[in-house]
TIBA-188979 format. One line per field, with one value per atom (N, C-alpha, C): chain; atom name; x, y, z. Coordinates in Angstrom, 2 decimals, decimal comma, padded with zeros to 5 digits, m for minus. Example, Ala and Ser with C-alpha at 12.3 -4.5 7.8 and 13.67 -1.06 7.14 Angstrom:
<atoms>
mol: c(A A A A A A)
atom: c(N CA C N CA C)
X: c(013,19 012,30 013,20 012,85 013,67 012,90)
Y: c(m005,69 m004,50 m003,30 m002,25 m001,06 000,03)
Z: c(007,80 007,80 007,80 007,08 007,14 007,87)
</atoms>
This chain:
<atoms>
mol: c(A A A A A A A A A A A A A A A A A A A A A A A A A A A A A A A A A A A A A A A A A A A A A A A A A A A A A A A A A A A A A A A A A A A A A A A A A A A A A A A A A A A A A A A A A A A A A A A A A A A A A A A A A A A A A A A A A A A A A A A A A A A A A A A A A A A A A A A A A A A A A A A A A A A A A A A A A A A A A A A A A A A A A A A A A A A A A A A A A A A A A A A A A A A A A A A A A A A A A A A A A A A A A A A A A A A A A A A A A A A A A A A A A A A A A A A A A A A A A A A A A A A A A A A A A A A A A A A A A A)
atom: c(N CA C N CA C N CA C N CA C N CA C N CA C N CA C N CA C N CA C N CA C N CA C N CA C N CA C N CA C N CA C N CA C N CA C N CA C N CA C N CA C N CA C N CA C N CA C N CA C N CA C N CA C N CA C N CA C N CA C N CA C N CA C N CA C N CA C N CA C N CA C N CA C N CA C N CA C N CA C N CA C N CA C N CA C N CA C N CA C N CA C N CA C N CA C N CA C N CA C N CA C N CA C N CA C N CA C N CA C N CA C N CA C N CA C N CA C N CA C N CA C N CA C N CA C N CA C N CA C N CA C N CA C N CA C N CA C N CA C N CA C N CA C N CA C N CA C N CA C N CA C N CA C N CA C N CA C N CA C N CA C N CA C N CA C N CA C N CA C N CA C N CA C)
X: c(042,53 044,05 044,76 045,46 046,02 047,57 048,12 049,34 050,59 050,51 051,17 051,47 049,95 050,08 050,47 050,30 050,83 052,32 052,67 053,95 054,86 054,21 054,61 054,57 053,38 053,51 054,82 054,87 055,79 057,17 057,52 058,94 058,85 058,05 058,23 058,25 057,60 057,91 059,23 059,70 061,30 062,05 061,88 062,90 062,80 061,41 061,14 060,69 060,84 060,40 059,30 058,13 057,01 056,89 056,24 056,44 057,59 057,70 058,85 058,65 059,66 059,42 059,59 058,67 058,92 058,71 059,48 059,77 059,20 057,71 057,35 057,86 057,89 058,39 057,40 057,00 055,78 056,60 056,14 056,43 054,97 054,59 053,21 053,29 052,39 052,15 052,01 052,48 052,25 050,87 050,27 048,90 048,04 048,56 047,39 048,37 049,09 049,85 048,62 047,80 046,61 046,06 045,85 044,90 045,64 046,99 048,01 047,81 048,36 048,26 046,77 045,74 044,70 044,19 044,95 044,83 045,47 046,44 047,26 047,81 046,69 046,59 047,61 047,63 047,98 049,64 050,38 051,22 052,50 053,78 054,49 055,09 054,92 055,45 056,70 057,65 058,49 058,23 058,76 058,42 059,62 059,79 060,98 060,55 060,37 059,72 060,57 060,28 061,35 061,62 062,65 063,45 062,32 061,38 060,73 058,99 058,95 057,67 056,95 056,75 055,70 055,19 056,21 056,32 056,97 056,38 056,80 057,14 058,15 058,84 058,10 057,60 056,96 057,60 058,52 058,67 057,78 057,41 056,63 057,19 057,45 057,93 057,07 056,69 055,48 055,95 055,16 055,53 054,31 054,88 054,04 054,00 052,63 052,66 052,83 052,52 052,44 052,71 052,83 053,04 051,46 050,53 049,31 048,98 049,55 049,53 050,05 051,16 052,05 051,54 050,70 050,14 048,79 048,18 047,13 047,48 048,39 048,99 049,23 050,01 049,95 048,92 048,13 046,68 045,88 046,15 045,31 046,01 047,22 047,83 047,43 047,30 047,17 045,78 045,16 043,69 044,33 045,57 045,86 046,26 045,97 045,68 047,37 048,16 049,56 050,37 050,20 051,29 051,87 053,35 054,34 054,54 054,78 055,01 056,26 057,46 058,76 059,02)
Y: c(133,39 132,87 133,84 133,33 133,98 134,80 135,63 136,17 135,11 134,38 133,37 132,29 132,03 130,77 131,35 132,50 132,81 132,86 133,29 133,67 132,29 131,19 129,89 129,15 129,30 129,06 129,57 130,99 131,80 130,93 130,71 130,17 128,90 127,93 126,76 126,72 127,91 128,15 128,25 129,27 129,76 128,57 127,54 126,64 125,22 124,81 123,68 123,89 123,00 122,79 121,62 121,63 120,93 120,31 118,94 118,13 117,87 117,36 117,05 116,15 115,30 114,82 115,59 115,68 116,45 115,54 115,70 115,30 115,92 115,37 115,91 115,29 115,93 115,45 115,89 115,05 115,41 114,93 115,48 114,82 114,69 113,21 113,15 112,53 112,95 112,18 110,60 109,87 108,24 107,75 108,59 108,13 108,46 109,40 109,89 109,46 108,65 108,18 107,70 106,88 106,37 107,06 108,38 109,43 110,16 110,22 110,53 109,42 108,26 107,25 107,09 107,11 107,13 108,30 109,41 110,77 110,56 109,62 109,38 107,75 107,10 105,45 105,12 105,92 105,57 106,09 106,62 107,23 106,44 106,39 105,36 106,41 106,13 106,52 105,93 106,51 105,72 106,52 105,78 106,17 105,87 106,73 106,65 107,04 106,08 106,50 107,18 107,94 108,68 107,93 108,13 107,07 107,00 107,86 107,54 107,06 107,09 106,39 107,29 108,45 109,48 109,95 110,24 110,79 109,78 110,14 109,45 110,49 110,27 110,71 110,40 111,10 110,35 110,96 110,46 111,07 110,37 111,47 110,81 111,57 110,86 111,62 111,10 111,97 111,90 113,06 112,72 113,50 114,70 115,70 116,67 117,50 118,32 118,96 120,64 120,92 122,48 122,77 124,01 124,51 124,26 124,52 124,24 123,09 122,05 120,62 120,37 120,84 120,89 121,36 122,41 123,43 122,63 121,96 120,94 119,65 119,28 118,27 118,60 119,84 120,27 120,92 121,07 121,47 120,47 119,38 117,98 117,33 117,44 117,02 117,69 118,91 119,83 119,33 118,30 117,88 117,31 116,41 115,48 116,53 115,75 116,67 116,71 117,58 117,53 117,51 117,45 117,15 118,49 118,16 119,38 119,10 120,08 119,82 120,70 119,94 120,31 121,00)
Z: c(m133,54 m133,13 m132,56 m131,48 m130,64 m131,30 m130,82 m131,02 m131,01 m129,87 m129,31 m130,34 m130,82 m131,90 m133,16 m133,68 m134,86 m134,76 m133,83 m133,60 m133,64 m133,01 m133,16 m134,41 m135,17 m136,42 m137,66 m137,20 m138,10 m137,69 m136,47 m136,34 m136,96 m136,65 m137,34 m139,05 m139,62 m140,74 m141,14 m140,41 m140,63 m140,86 m139,99 m139,56 m140,17 m140,77 m141,51 m142,77 m143,69 m144,89 m145,15 m145,12 m145,26 m146,37 m146,30 m145,40 m144,68 m143,48 m142,87 m141,52 m140,92 m139,88 m138,79 m137,62 m136,35 m135,16 m134,26 m133,09 m132,02 m131,17 m130,35 m129,30 m127,85 m126,53 m125,48 m124,75 m123,77 m122,47 m121,34 m119,86 m119,55 m118,81 m118,82 m117,13 m116,40 m114,89 m115,51 m114,98 m115,45 m115,31 m114,28 m114,23 m115,36 m116,14 m117,28 m118,40 m118,39 m119,90 m120,89 m120,33 m120,99 m121,91 m121,29 m121,78 m123,11 m123,05 m123,94 m125,20 m124,86 m125,86 m126,79 m125,87 m126,75 m127,68 m127,42 m128,13 m129,75 m129,57 m130,89 m131,00 m131,31 m131,61 m132,52 m133,69 m134,78 m135,01 m133,92 m133,98 m132,90 m133,46 m132,79 m131,52 m130,43 m129,45 m128,67 m128,24 m126,99 m125,77 m124,64 m123,21 m122,50 m121,50 m120,78 m119,14 m118,21 m116,92 m116,21 m115,25 m114,35 m113,22 m112,73 m111,56 m110,45 m110,08 m108,83 m109,59 m111,16 m111,52 m111,54 m111,01 m111,23 m112,57 m113,31 m114,73 m115,75 m116,99 m118,36 m119,24 m119,73 m120,88 m122,28 m122,74 m124,23 m125,43 m126,21 m127,76 m128,76 m129,58 m130,78 m132,18 m133,28 m134,17 m135,52 m136,33 m137,05 m138,18 m139,33 m140,53 m140,38 m140,63 m140,31 m141,85 m142,11 m143,39 m143,27 m141,99 m142,04 m140,28 m140,23 m138,77 m138,14 m138,68 m138,38 m137,81 m138,27 m137,96 m136,70 m136,45 m135,61 m134,30 m134,54 m133,60 m132,62 m134,01 m133,70 m132,64 m132,95 m132,34 m130,79 m130,50 m129,27 m128,75 m129,34 m128,83 m128,37 m129,05 m128,63 m127,26 m127,34 m126,48 m125,04 m124,98 m123,93 m123,38 m123,47 m122,94 m121,92 m122,01 m120,93 m119,76 m118,62 m117,34 m116,93 m116,52 m116,10 m117,14 m118,37 m119,47 m119,60 m119,97 m120,36 m121,59 m122,44 m123,90 m124,02 m124,50 m124,76 m126,06)
</atoms>
């Protein structure tokens, strides 16, 4: 586990009491949107396309049980080419 990963988890643990709802925000090239939705088929996702249609903002709210679970979602999402996690 990297220092950044441990620091991220520690910060999450300082600010959240698990389990709790957690909101994920991603910006995805619209051409790769399907890749993201296929990674999270059970999750409720909301979408907002950019003005020029090149990117789509995706919001996903899910109940997380630990900081490690949150980090795993971000790691999974990182598989999508061009994704930006906010």
